[in-house]
N, C-alpha and C positions, 0 to 999 in steps of 0.2 A: 616386716617392712614398715609398719606403722611406727614402731619404736624408733626405727632409723629416721623416720620423718620428724619425730619429736626431737631427737637428738640434733638433727640438722637445723631445725627451727630454733633450738636453744642456742646454737653457736652464733657469735656476732657476725654481722654481714659487712664485708669490706666497703669502705666509703667510696672506693673507685668503681664499684660495680654499678652499671647502669642497666636497669631492668626494662625490658619491653613490656607492652600491655599484657602479653600472654604471661610473662613471668610474674607480674604484679597480680594478675588474677589467680595464678597458682598459689602465691603466698597468702592471699586473702582466704582462699578456700581451705588450704592446708592448715593455716593458723586457726581457723574456726573449728576444723575437725579435731585438731589437737586439744583445743580448749574444751570441747565437748567430752572427749574421751577421758580427760584428766579430772573430771568433776567427781568429788566425793560426797558433797552435800546435795540435797535436792536442787536440780539445775533450773535455770531460767532461760527463756528463749533469747537468742542473740539477734539484734537488729541488723538489717542490711543483707542477710543471707537468703538464698533461695529456700523455698518451703521444705525441700527434701534434706536440707542441711540443718534445720532447726533441731532443737533438743528433743530426742525421742526416748522415752523411758518405758520400762515394763512395769506395770502395776500388778503385783502379786496379791497374795492374801492380805487382809488387813493387818497392818503392823509390819509387813515385810519391807526390807530396805529397797530403795531404788537402784536399779541396775543400769549402768551406762551402756548404750548401744554403740559398739565400735564402728568406725568408718573405714572404708577401703579406698586407698589411693593407688591407682595403676598408671603406668606409663607405657607408651607405645611409640617407639622411635623408628620402627621398620628397618633397623640397621642390620638385624640378623634374624634367623629363624626362631630364636627363643622368644616366647611370649611371656609377658609379665603376668604374675598371678599372686593371690593372697588367700590364706586359709583362715576361716572364722572359727573361733573357739567359743564354746558355751560354758560359762562359769556361773554356777549357782551359789557360790560362796558358802559351801557347806550345807546347803539346804536340799541337795539332791538325795532323796531317800528312796525314790522309786524310778523305774525307767521313764525316760522322756522321749516322746516321739516328736519329730519336727518335719516340716515340709515347706518347700519354697514355692511361692506363687509364680509360676512360669510366665504368667501374663505381665508381671511387673519387671521381667528381665528384658532390658533393651537389646537390640541386635548387636551392639558394639562390644558386649561382654559375653562370657560363657560361665555357667554355673554347673558344677558337678561335685557330688550327686545333688539331686533336687529333693531328696527325702532321706530319712534315716532315724536311728534310735540311739539315744545316749543310755548306756546300761545303768541299772540301779546301783547306787552307791558311788558313782563316779561324779566328783564335784566339777570336773572340767573335762570337756571332750570336744573334739573337732566336729564341726557341722558340715561345711562344704567349702570348696575352693572356687574363688572368683578369678577369672583370667580374661585377658584381652582376646577379642575375637580375631581370627585370621582373615576375615573378610575385609574388603577395602573400606577404610575409615579415613576420611579426609581431615587434614589439619584445620583447626579453627582457632580464632583469636581467643576464645573462651574455652575452658575445659568442658568435656562432656559430663553431665551429672544425671544421676538417677537414684531411686530408692527401691531396693529389693525387699518385698514383704515375705517374712518368715513366720510360720505359725508353729507354736510350741504347745504340745498336749502332754500333761502330766497329771497323775492322780493327786499329786500334792498341790499343784497350783492351778489345775484346770487347763483351760485353753487361753493362750495369749498370742497376740500377733505383734511383731515388732517390725520396724522399717529400718533396713541397713543402708546408710548413705554410701553411694559409690561415686568416685571421681576418677575420670580417665583423662590423662594428659597425653594428647597426640602431638608429638613434636618430631616429625621425621627429618632426616638429613636430605639436603639437596643432592641429586645424583647427576652424573654426567650422561648416563644412558638415556634419560628421558627429558632433560631440559632441552629447550628448543628456541629457534628464532620464531617470532610471531606470537599469536595469542592462543591460549588453551580453548578447547571446545567445551561448552557448557553442557553438563549432563543434568544437574538439578540446581536448585538455588544455591547450594553450598559446595557442590562437587564440580570440578572442572578437570577434564581429561586432557593430557598432553599427547596429541596425536600428530606426529610428523607427516608431511605429505609424502605420498608414495612416489611422486615424480618431482624432479627438481623445480623449485618455484622460479618464476621469471626473474631475470636480473633486475636489480635496482638501478634505474637511470637517474643520473643527477648531473648538475653542472659543476665544472671544475671550480673549486673554491667556495661552493655553496654548501651550507650545512643542511643535513637531512636527518630526521629523527626516525630510528628503527627500534621497534620493541621486541623483547624476548621474554620468555617465561621460565621460571625455576620450578622444577618438578621433583617428586620423591621417587622412591624405588618402585612404587606401584603405578607410576605414570599419572599421578594426580598433582594438581598445582598446589604448591605450598602457600602458606599465608604469612610468611615472615621474610625478612631480608637477612642475608648472611653477613657475618657469622650469626647463628641462630641462638638467641638467648633462651628460647624455650627448650631447645635441645640440650643446652648446658644444664638447665634446671632439671630436666627429665633425667639426665645422667647422674646428677647429684642424688636425686631421690632413689634411683634404681641401684646405684653402686655405692651409696653411702660415702660419697666424697672421694673414693679411690680414683675415679675417672671423672674429669670435669670438662670433657670436650664439647665444643659447640659446632662440630661438623665443618664443612668447607668454609674457607675464609673469604674468598672474593672472586667475582667474575672479572674477566679481562676481555676487551674488544679490540681487535687489531684490524687495520686495513693494510693488506699486503699487495704490493705491486706484482702483477703476474709476470711482467717482463724481467724486472731486476731482482725481485725477491725482497726488496726493502719494505719495511712496514712501519706504521705509525700507530701509537696508542690513541684510542678515542675515549671521550668522556662518557662515563656511565653514571646514571642516577637511578635511585630506587623510586618507582612510581607508587604501587600499592599492591597488596595481596600477591606477592611473589612476582610482580611484573616490573621490568626494568626498561629504561629508555637509554639508548646509545645514540649520541650525536655524532654522525658520520660525516667526514670531510675527505673528498678525493683531491689530492694535490696535482695529479697529472692526468692527461688524456689517456684513455684506454681502459683495459679490463683490470679489475682488482678483485681480490678475495677478501670477503668480510668474515673474519674468524671470531668465534665465541669460545672462550676458554674458561674453565673452572679450576682454580688453583693450578694452572698450567696445563691441564688436560683439555684436549679439544672436545668441544660439545657439539657444535653445529657450524655450518658454513653457508654463506650466501655469495652471489656474484654481483659485482658493481660494474656498471659501464659509465664512465665519465666522459662527458662531451663539453665542448666550449660553448659558453652562452653567447647568443647573438648580441652584437655583430662580430664577435671575435672568431678567429679561425685557428686551427691547430698549427703548431710550430714543429720543426724538426726535433726540438728539445722536449716534445710532448707537453709543453706548456701552451698557453693561449695568448694570442696577440692580435694586433690590427692587421688587416690585409694590406696588399700593395697599394701605394699612394694614399694611405691613411696613417694617422699617428694618434697616440693616446691624447685625450683632452688635457690631462694634467701635465703633459710635456709641451703642448703647443704654445702655452703662454710662459714657459719657463725661460727666462733670460738671465738668470743669476749665475749660471755657469757651474753650479755645484755638481758633484759626481752622483750619478744615479745608480742605485743598487739593482743591477739587472737580474741578479739571482733571486732577490726578493720579488722583483717584477715578474719573473718567470713563474714563481709559485703563487703569487697573488695577482692574477691578470687584471688589466684595466677594464673598467665597465663600459666605457664609451670611446668611440673613435670619431675622428673628423678628418675631412679631406686636407691634403697639404695646402699650405698657403701659396699664393701666386709666386711663381719663379722658384718653387721648391718641389722636390719629388722624393719618392722612396720606392725603389724598384721591386722590392720583395716584402713578404709579410714579416712582421716583427713588432717589437715594442719600442723601437728606436725612433729618433726624431727624423723628420723630413730634412733633406739637405738641399742647399741652393743648386739651381740649375747652372750648368757650365756653358752659357751662351752670353753674347755681349749684352751689357746693361743698356747700351744705346737702343737696342731693339725694343726693350721693354719701355724705355722712355718715349720712343716714337709711337709705339702703340697707345701708350697712355695719352700722349698729346692728341693723336688722331681721335681717340675716344672722346676726349674733352671737347674737341671741335665738333664732332658729330652730335654730342649731347647738347652743346650750345645752340647749334643750328636747329636741332629738333625742338628745343625749348622755345626759341624765337618763333619757329613756325607754329607751334602749338598756341603760343600767345596770340599770334596774328589770326589764326583760325578761330580761336575762342572769341576774339573781338568781332570778327565777321559774323560768327554765329550769334553773338549777343545783339549786334545791330539788326540782324535778320529777325531775331526773336522780338526785339523792340518794334520793328516794323509790322510783324505779324500781330503783336498785341495791339498796336495802334489801329491797324486795319480791322481787327476783330471788334475793338471798342467802337469804331465808327459804324461798322455793320450793325452792332447791337443797338446803337443810338437810333439809327434809321429804322430798324425793325421795331424798336419801342414806340417811335412816333407813329409809324404806319399801323402798328398793332392796335392802337386805340380805335381805329376805324375799320378793323377787321372783325367781321361777324363770324365767329366760329360755331355759334349755335343760334338758331332762329330766336328773334325777339318774341316772347310770349306774354301777352297782357290779357287781363280779364275785365270786362265792363263792370262798372259799379253795380249795375242791376243784377248781373250774374252772381257777383259776390254776395249781394244781399240775399239772393235765392238760396245759396248754399247753407246759410245759417251758422257757419263756422269756417275756419280756415281749412282748406283742403289742399292736398298734395298736388304736384304737377300731374302725376299719372291719373289721379281721380278726376281732376278738372279736365284733362285732355279727353278722357273717355266719356265724360259727360257733355263734351262739346261746348264748354264754357270759356275757352281760350281763343284768342286771335293770334295768328302767327305771321311774322314778317321774316322771309328767308334771306334777304339781301340787305346790305347797308342802305342802298337807294330806296328800297321799299320801306325800310324802317324809318328813314328820315322823312320820306313823303307821307307816311302814315301819321307821324308825329306833327307834321305841318298842317294836317287837316283835322286832327282830333286831339283833344287834350290828354296827355299821359301824365300820371302822377306816380313817382317813384317812392315807394314806402320802405323806410328803413326802421327796423326794430330789433330789440334784443330778445333772443329765444328764451322761453321760460322753462325749458327742459332740454335734455340732451337729444332726444329723438323726435320731439314735436315742439313747434314754436309756441303753441298756445293751448296746452292740454286742458286747461280749466276755463277757456274762452274768456280770458281777461283782456287781451288785446283786440279781439274781433270787434266788440261794440265800440271800442275807442277808435278804430280805424274807420268804421262807418260814420261815426259822429264827426270825425275830423274831415272826411271827404265831403259830407254835407255842408260843414261850415266853410270849407274851401270854395265849394260851388257858390254858396251864398255870397261870399266875399268877392269872388272874381266874376260873378254873374254868369256862371257856366250852367249848362243843362246837365243835371246829374246823369241823364241817360247817355250822354256822349263821353263822360269821363271814363277813362280806362286806367286800371291799376296794375302796376308792376310790383310784385311782392315775391321775395326769394322762394317761399315755400311752394307757391303755385306757378312760378315762372322758371324755376330751375329743376331739372330732373332730380329725383331723390333716390331712385333705386339703381339706375345704371351709373356706375362710377365714372365711366369714360365720358358720357355725354354731360354728366354733372361737372366734370373738370373743364370741359369745353365751354359750358355756360358760365362758369365762374370766371374764365378768362375773358369773357365779353361783357363783364359787369360795367366796365368803364363806358362802353358804347351804349349799353342800356341806360345808364344814368345820363349820358350826353343827349340821348334821344328824348328824354323826358322834359316836360315844361315845368313841372312842380316837383319839389322834393319835400316829403313829409317824414319827420321823425316822430314815430309813435312811441312815447315813453311815459305812459301813466304809471302810477305806483302799483306794483304787483309783486307776487311772490314767486321765486324760482323754485320749481317743484323738486328738482334733483338734490338740492342741498338739504342737509339734516342738521338743525331744523330748517324749514324753508326760509331763505334770506330775501330781503327786500331788494327789488330792482326798480329804478326810476331813471329820470333824465341824467342824473349824475353817473350812475353805473353804465348807462348807454354810452355816454361820451368817453368812457375809459376803454371801450372795446376797439381793437385795432381794425377789425373788418368794418365796423360801423363808421369809423373815421375815413376809411378808404372810399366808401360809398359817397360820403359828403364831399371828399376831395375830388372825386370824379365829376360830380355835378357842378361843383364850384369852379373847377378849372375850365369848363366849357361855357356854362351858363351864368356864372357869377352867383351871388347870394341873394338876389332880389326875390326870387320865387322859392326860397327855402323856408319851411315852417316847422314848428315843433308843437306837438300836442301832448301836454301832460295832464292838466285838468281842463285846459281850454286851448284854442288855436292861437298861436302868436307867431310873429315873423322872426326868423332866426337871425336876420341881420341886425336886429336890435340888441343881440347878446354878443358883445365884442369878445368876451372870454371864450364863448362857445366857438366862434370862428377861429380864434387863435389856437385852440386845442385841436380842432378837427383837422388842421393841416399837419399836425404832428402824428402822422400815421404810425411811424416806427416806434414811438414812445407809448403807443396804446398796448392794451393787454391782449395777447394771443394765447389760445389754449395750447397751440403747438408753436414753439418758437421757430421751427423750420419754415412756417408759412411766410415769415418775413422775406426770405430769399425769393419766394415766388412773386412778391409784389414790387420788387425793384424796378423791373422793366415797365410795369403798369404806371407806377408813380412817375417814372422818368418820362414816359410818353405824354402823360397828362401835363406835366410841367412844361414840356416842349411846346404844347399847344397854347399854354398860358403865356409863355415868352413870346411866341409869334404874335399873339393878340396885343402884347405890350409894344413890340417893335413895329408892327404894321397894323394900325387901327382899322385899315380897310377890310381886313379879313374878319374883324370882329363884328361887322354890321350884319349879324346873323338874323335868325328868324325872330328874335325878341325885339329887334329894332326895325323890322321891315314894315312897310305899309302897302297899300294897294292890294295885291293878291296875297299878302301874308296872312297867316292864320288869325282869324278874327277873335278867337277865344283867349289870346294872350294880350294883356294890357300893354299899351305903348309907354315906354319910359325913356327919358333923356339919356340916362346912363345907369347901369346897375350899381347897387350899393358897394359891391366888391367884385371886381373883374378886371382882367388885363393888368394895367400898371399897378392898381391898388393891391392886387393879389401878389404880384411879383415883389412889391415893396414889403408886404407882410412876410413873404418867404425870405427875403434878404435879411430881415431882422432876426429870424429864427433858423437861419440856414444850417447851422451845425446840428440842431435837433431834428429838423425835417429830413435832412439827407445825411445820416450817420456815415462816417468814413468807412467803417468796417463793412458796410453793405454796398455803398456807391463808389468808393474810391474817388477817382477823378472824372467819373462819367458826367457829373453835373457841370463841372468846369468845361469839359470838352463840348457838351451840348450847347452851353451858352456861347462859347467862342465860335462854334460852327454857325449858329443861327445869327449872331451879330455880324460875322463875316459875310454870310449870305445876304443879309439885309443891305450891307454897304455895296456889295456887288450888284444887287438888284437895282439900286439907285443909279449906278454907273452903267447899267446895261444899255441905256439909250446912247451913251457916248462911246463905250468900249464893247468889244466883241466877247469879253469874258463872261461865261455863264455863271449864275449863282450856284452855291453848293448843293449837292444832292440832298443833304439832310434838310436844308432850308426849303427846297422845292417840295420835299415830301411832307414837311410840317405844314406849309401853306395849303397843299392839296388836301391833307387830312382835315385841316380847320375848315376849309371851304366846303368839304363834303358834309361835315356835320352841320354847317350853317345853311346848306342848300335847302330851299323849300321844296324842291322836287317838281316833277312834271306829272300830269294826270296819268301817264302810262305807268308810273311807278307807285301809285297810291293804293294799289290793291294788295291787301293782306288776307290770307286764308283764315277760315274759321275752323 
């Protein structure tokens, strides 16, 4: 057989022959073996070959010639019961003078070959003798893309040459033919990494369900006579090469030639060929398409012989319905979308339409109908056109009437909405004006002597528990208390986030400023009471804290003196600590609000600032101008601005009332007789009433930003001016002044009222 291999390799290869990877591997391995066996000179190893195919020589006695070790090439096609085999001969080239014993190392014999016998003796004087026969094993050997390879170790023992072991290269080409009996629909079952068994199901598999006209991929497997999956596509190039090797060119068959897949209609018996492509390792993919509704047989054929069958059930895809022709089409009163817009009048191939159904359907157009299912167009209705025209005219009339009614109702709703918005704005303006005189949380002040005893700034809770505060629970009691005792409103910038004066930088400045104020005004320090946010507003309860903040305007209005404590200090929370002073104080929005509240009621005559010394605030024109720009100040939380709109609006209303009606401005600062003796008498405040409104008019756009106030300020001014004119005519006409005007006058007089003795008691 090996000589036949050499002869086959020496013959020219046709140019048209296209070898598979298996055939190329066979040629490489066989060419290498042939080269090794034909060596006459001392051989050299060949690169690129497995270790068992490298040159193996027997080294005899010194000076003895090298003997080439033959290789064995076997083929296994599984086509018949005859197993391929080869017999090895021992050739000593005339050096055999004594008997030679030999033995095969059975551990080196792989399972896919058989060796018989495994030991023997070559008689003395015989130069050439057979050793053993190598044959393919009858056990199941799966096809591989590469040949099986091994080396069988043979030990030779002779008195002439001693003991020598040689390795005989063995190459097995497994190239079975694909058979009808075991090939099958579906995938083979995996036994090992390289062996897959073709096992057909014992019961019929479920039918394949698909939509008419839709492609569906179905796999099948090619298997050999032993029920193992093959590793080639047909026709098999490996089988052709194996037959060449085995039969010496007499037979060059490549086995079965092609698979065929048919879809046969169970009703008519008509069939269509399906496309088949090779996937890998004996696996094929058939693209199946069912042209008609119903049952079909899926047939797998090998060279015309039936291999396996499956059942196909074809249905119409939604929204199509089955037709009597077993095609698919649109239901009654529906037509295909590609026909609905067709107005060209060309002929439609309904036979093609039957086999390739439309994918979408749509209802018939107005005045068209289609009584039964199908793929045709909807046809016009046979009723008078005038009925359709009348209906259309009626619909148009109804639509126009509905449109006019909707426009009218929308206008009414808009007017009602405008009225509601106007009423809501008027209510908000009145509430803003009256809210200034609403005491939501008691006024809490601390006598200067008590503040001096604390030794530092203490919180509201600590001062309350120590009995260092005096409380006024009503507006009347707060105004009356302020009429009898001097109250100083202290405004300052906090020096940390959680404590206003953690390093006691403001505390001594507040005491010094209070003493200086008493000396300037001739006040008894023991009678001076201090309002300061940290000990006058709750710090722990957020609800009461929010109520107290809402009453800051009233607290400032009830105070006679306003002190800005702004000495140079360091803010403790910034890294590194930053400097705070009068300039940084003036930039704070909340600080501006406190100044605005005092100025709107009391003017600027009794406003002071203490940085390094006490000075009157009215002497600083820029300071006054900046303090009224509350919304241009800096707020830690921008959302706080929305909370201040009503407060600023109410305070401005009181200032406008003072400008329109000077009689209501003759408050406690201008009273004599029973008025508070601790307040110095002045002809007119440096900035109050008309002067304040003039300053506001100059900076109106900055003081009242439109994005926060809208037209509320315009409405407030118009309402108060109208109320003032009506009040002048009240003696001649029965028309009453506006509600907002009366509320503003009442609020202003409440703040300017000196009070009666029954209202002058505040708790400790």
